[in-house]
C-alpha positions as CSV (number, residue, x, y, z in Angstrom):
1,M,-14.2,28.3,7.1
2,P,-16.7,25.6,8.1
3,I,-19.8,25.5,6.0
4,D,-23.1,25.7,8.0
5,E,-26.7,25.9,7.0
6,K,-26.8,29.7,7.0
7,L,-23.9,30.0,4.7
8,L,-25.3,27.4,2.4
9,I,-28.5,29.4,2.1
10,E,-26.5,32.4,1.1
11,L,-24.5,30.4,-1.5
12,F,-27.8,29.2,-3.1
13,E,-29.3,32.7,-3.1
14,Q,-26.2,34.1,-4.8
15,K,-25.9,31.1,-7.3
16,D,-22.3,30.5,-6.2
17,R,-20.3,27.9,-8.1
18,K,-19.5,25.8,-5.0
19,R,-23.1,25.7,-3.7
20,R,-23.8,22.1,-4.8
21,E,-20.6,20.8,-3.5
22,N,-21.2,22.3,-0.1
23,L,-24.8,21.0,-0.2
24,Y,-23.4,17.5,-0.6
25,K,-20.9,18.0,2.2
26,L,-23.7,19.0,4.6
27,F,-26.4,16.6,3.5
28,H,-24.6,13.7,1.9
29,E,-26.5,11.1,3.9
30,D,-29.9,12.5,2.8
31,I,-28.8,12.9,-0.8
32,L,-27.7,9.3,-1.1
33,A,-30.8,8.0,0.6
34,G,-33.1,5.7,-1.5
35,L,-35.8,8.4,-1.9
36,T,-36.8,10.3,-5.0
37,R,-35.0,13.5,-5.8
38,A,-38.0,15.7,-5.2
39,R,-38.6,14.2,-1.8
40,I,-35.0,14.7,-0.8
41,A,-35.1,18.3,-2.0
42,D,-38.3,18.8,0.1
43,L,-36.6,17.3,3.2
44,I,-33.5,19.4,2.8
45,N,-35.6,22.5,2.3
46,A,-37.6,21.7,5.4
47,K,-34.3,21.4,7.4
48,L,-33.1,24.7,6.0
49,G,-36.4,26.4,6.6
50,R,-36.5,27.7,3.0
51,P,-39.1,26.1,0.7
52,G,-38.1,26.0,-2.9
53,L,-34.4,26.8,-2.4
54,I,-33.0,23.3,-3.2
55,T,-34.4,21.7,-6.4
56,A,-34.6,18.1,-7.6
57,E,-32.0,19.0,-10.2
58,D,-29.5,20.1,-7.4
59,V,-30.0,16.7,-5.8
60,R,-29.5,14.9,-9.2
61,Y,-26.3,16.9,-9.8
62,C,-24.9,16.0,-6.4
63,R,-25.7,12.3,-6.8
64,F,-24.0,12.2,-10.2
65,Y,-20.9,14.2,-9.5
66,F,-20.2,13.6,-5.8
67,K,-21.4,10.0,-5.2
68,D,-17.8,8.6,-5.3
69,K,-16.3,11.5,-3.4
70,K,-15.7,11.1,0.3
71,P,-17.7,13.8,2.2
72,V,-15.4,14.3,5.1
73,R,-11.7,13.4,5.4
74,T,-10.9,11.9,8.7
75,L,-7.3,11.6,9.8
76,R,-6.5,8.3,11.3
77,P,-3.3,7.7,13.4
78,V,-0.6,6.1,11.3
79,E,-0.1,2.5,12.3
80,K,3.2,0.7,12.1
81,P,3.0,-1.7,9.1
82,K,3.1,-5.4,10.1
83,P,6.1,-7.3,8.9
84,K,5.6,-9.7,6.0
85,P,5.7,-13.4,6.8
86,D,8.9,-13.9,4.8
87,Q,10.6,-10.9,6.4
88,P,12.1,-11.4,9.9
89,S,10.6,-9.3,12.6
90,D,14.0,-7.9,13.6
91,A,14.6,-6.5,10.1
92,E,13.9,-3.0,11.4
93,S,16.8,-3.2,13.8
94,N,19.4,-4.1,11.1
95,Q,21.9,-1.4,10.4
96,P,22.3,-0.2,6.8
97,S,26.0,-1.0,7.0
98,A,25.1,-4.7,7.7
99,F,24.2,-5.1,4.0
100,K,26.8,-6.0,1.5
101,V,26.9,-3.6,-1.5
102,T,28.4,-4.9,-4.7
103,D,30.6,-2.6,-6.8
104,P,29.7,-3.0,-10.5
105,D,33.4,-2.3,-11.5
106,E,34.6,-5.4,-9.5
107,I,32.4,-7.8,-11.4
108,K,34.1,-9.5,-14.3
109,L,32.5,-9.0,-17.7
110,E,32.6,-12.8,-18.3
111,D,30.4,-13.4,-15.3
112,Q,27.9,-10.8,-16.5
113,F,27.3,-12.4,-19.8
114,K,27.1,-16.1,-18.7
115,F,23.6,-17.2,-19.6
116,K,22.3,-20.7,-19.0
117,S,19.4,-22.1,-20.9
118,K,17.9,-25.5,-21.4
119,H,19.6,-25.7,-24.8
120,S,23.1,-24.7,-23.7
121,N,24.0,-28.1,-22.3
122,K,23.1,-30.0,-25.5
123,Q,25.9,-30.7,-27.9
């Protein structure tokens, strides 16, 4: 159910839990404006046509708790990722069967434990 100004007024009159979150969703640009909290509350009250409904404390609460929250989620079309420079452009067309899979049972134990270090050649 989309929140509109009428429903927001009802939420504030009933002291609903989600009233401030919905206030932020509707008026996030006004709340984050560089004005004082009291001035923003007056502007929002004027838009709603209900003086005294929104207080400066409501604006303070919204600024503190919802400033990092995105107000509206927009769905963007999914773009195909660009191939990395070291990855060939035709890598997508390769068949899974084109890759060689190594069976761990076929590897000799001696080959698994051969370690080379800078000190192994000194005698």
